[in-house]
C-alpha positions in Angstrom: -11.2 -36.6 61.2 -8.1 -37.1 58.7 -10.3 -39.0 55.9 -13.0 -36.0 56.2 -10.2 -33.6 56.1 -8.7 -35.4 53.1 -12.1 -35.8 51.2 -13.2 -32.2 52.2 -10.4 -29.8 51.7 -7.1 -31.8 50.3 -8.6 -33.4 47.4 -10.3 -30.0 46.5 -7.2 -28.0 46.8 -5.3 -30.6 44.8 -8.2 -30.5 42.1 -7.6 -26.7 42.0 -3.9 -27.0 41.6 -4.2 -29.4 38.4 -6.4 -26.9 37.1 -3.8 -23.9 37.8 -1.2 -26.2 35.9 -3.7 -26.6 32.8 -4.1 -23.1 32.3 -0.8 -22.1 32.7 -0.1 -24.6 30.1 -2.4 -22.6 27.7 -5.5 -24.6 28.3 -8.0 -21.6 28.5 -11.0 -23.9 28.2 -10.5 -25.5 31.6 -12.7 -24.9 34.3 -13.5 -26.4 38.0 -16.6 -28.1 38.2 -18.5 -26.8 41.1 -19.6 -29.2 43.5 -23.0 -30.7 43.7 -25.2 -28.6 45.9 -27.5 -31.8 46.9 -24.2 -33.2 48.5 -23.2 -30.5 50.4 -23.5 -31.2 54.3 -22.8 -27.4 55.4 -23.4 -25.4 52.3 -20.7 -23.7 50.3 -17.5 -22.8 51.6 -14.1 -20.6 50.8 -12.6 -23.1 48.6 -16.0 -23.2 46.5 -15.7 -19.3 46.3 -12.1 -19.7 45.4 -12.9 -22.0 42.6 -15.7 -19.6 41.3 -13.2 -17.0 41.3 -10.7 -18.8 39.5 -13.3 -19.8 36.9 -14.1 -16.5 36.3 -10.3 -15.3 36.2 -9.7 -18.0 33.5 -12.8 -16.6 31.6 -11.4 -13.4 31.6 -7.9 -14.4 30.4 -9.0 -16.6 27.9 -11.2 -13.5 26.5 -8.1 -11.4 26.6 -5.8 -13.8 25.1 -8.4 -14.1 22.1 -8.3 -9.9 21.9 -4.5 -10.1 21.6 -4.8 -12.5 18.9 -7.5 -10.6 17.0 -5.4 -7.3 17.5 -2.0 -9.5 16.3 -4.0 -10.4 13.2 -5.3 -7.3 12.7 -1.8 -5.6 12.6 0.0 -8.3 10.1 -3.0 -7.4 7.8 -2.8 -4.1 8.2 1.1 -4.3 7.3 0.6 -6.5 4.7 -1.8 -4.0 3.1 -0.1 -0.6 3.8 3.1 -2.7 2.1 1.5 -3.6 -1.3 -0.2 0.2 -1.3 3.1 2.0 -0.9 5.3 -0.3 -2.8 3.3 0.5 -6.0 3.7 4.1 -6.1 7.3 4.1 -4.7 8.4 1.7 -7.2 7.0 3.5 -10.1 8.5 7.1 -9.0 11.9 5.4 -8.7 11.2 3.8 -12.1 10.6 7.2 -14.1 13.3 9.1 -12.1 15.8 6.3 -13.8 14.3 6.6 -16.9 14.2 10.7 -17.1 17.3 11.2 -15.6 19.5 10.7 -19.2 16.8 12.5 -21.1 16.9 16.0 -21.9 13.7 16.5 -24.1 12.1 19.2 -22.0 8.2 17.9 -23.2 9.1 14.3 -22.1 10.8 15.5 -18.7 7.6 17.8 -17.9 5.2 14.5 -18.7 7.4 12.7 -16.7 7.1 15.1 -13.7 3.6 15.6 -14.4 3.1 11.7 -13.9 5.5 11.5 -10.7 3.2 14.2 -9.1 0.5 12.0 -9.8 1.8 9.1 -8.0 3.4 11.4 -5.3 -0.6 12.6 -4.6 -1.2 9.1 -4.5 1.3 8.1 -2.0 0.1 11.0 0.3 -3.5 10.0 -0.2 -2.5 6.4 1.2 -0.5 7.9 3.9 -3.3 9.8 4.9 -5.7 6.9 4.8 -3.3 4.4 6.7 -4.8 5.8 10.4 -8.6 5.2 9.2 -7.5 1.7 7.5 -7.5 -0.1 11.2 -10.8 0.7 12.6 -12.5 0.7 9.0 -11.0 -2.8 8.4 -12.1 -4.3 11.8 -15.7 -2.8 11.9 -16.3 -2.6 8.0 -16.5 0.5 6.0 -19.4 1.4 3.3 -18.1 1.1 0.0 -18.5 4.5 -1.8 -18.7 4.4 -5.6 -17.7 7.5 -7.8 -18.2 7.7 -11.5 -15.0 7.4 -13.7 -14.2 8.9 -17.1 -13.0 5.5 -19.0 -11.2 7.9 -21.3 -9.0 9.4 -18.8 -8.6 6.3 -17.0 -7.1 4.8 -20.4 -5.1 8.2 -20.7 -3.5 8.1 -17.3 -2.6 4.3 -17.7 -1.1 5.4 -21.0 1.2 8.0 -19.9 2.2 5.9 -16.9 3.5 2.8 -19.4 4.5 5.1 -22.4 7.8 6.0 -20.9 9.0 2.5 -19.8 7.3 0.9 -23.5 9.7 3.8 -25.3 12.9 3.0 -22.9 12.2 -1.0 -24.4 11.5 0.3 -27.7 8.0 -1.2 -27.8 
C-alpha cells in the first residue's frame, strides 16, 4: 500500500513542488506534464485537476509578466521621446532670453520675442500631444502629410539661428 501511495500521490506532489519552485525562480515556461490517460486505472483525480489549474495559472502569470515588460518598455520609449522633444524648444528659449537680455534694440527685441513665442507655441503643442502619444505609439498612427512652404521654412530657420550667429560674429 505504501508503494502504491508513493507512486500515486507523493511522487506527483513532489513533482508539483519542484514545478512551483521553478516558476517562483522565474521560469514561466515550465508546465506540469499531464499523466498519460491510457495508464490511469481510476481516471483523473484531484491532483491531476490541481496540475491543470497550476498550468493555467502559470500561463496567466506568463502573459501578465510579458504585458508588464511591454508596458515598461513603452514607458521608457515615451520618456525618451518626450524629453528629447521638450529639450529642444526649452534650450532655444533659454538661449534667446540670454541673448536679448543685454540688447536694447527694439527691432531685435521684437524679432526675438516673436521667435520665443513661436517656440513657446511649439512647446505647448508638444505638451498637448504627449497624452496622445502613448496609445498612438502602441497601436500605430497614420502619418499625415501637409504642404510646406520651403521659403517660409528657410526664413524660420534663419530667424531662429540669426541672433546666435550675430552674437558670435558669424
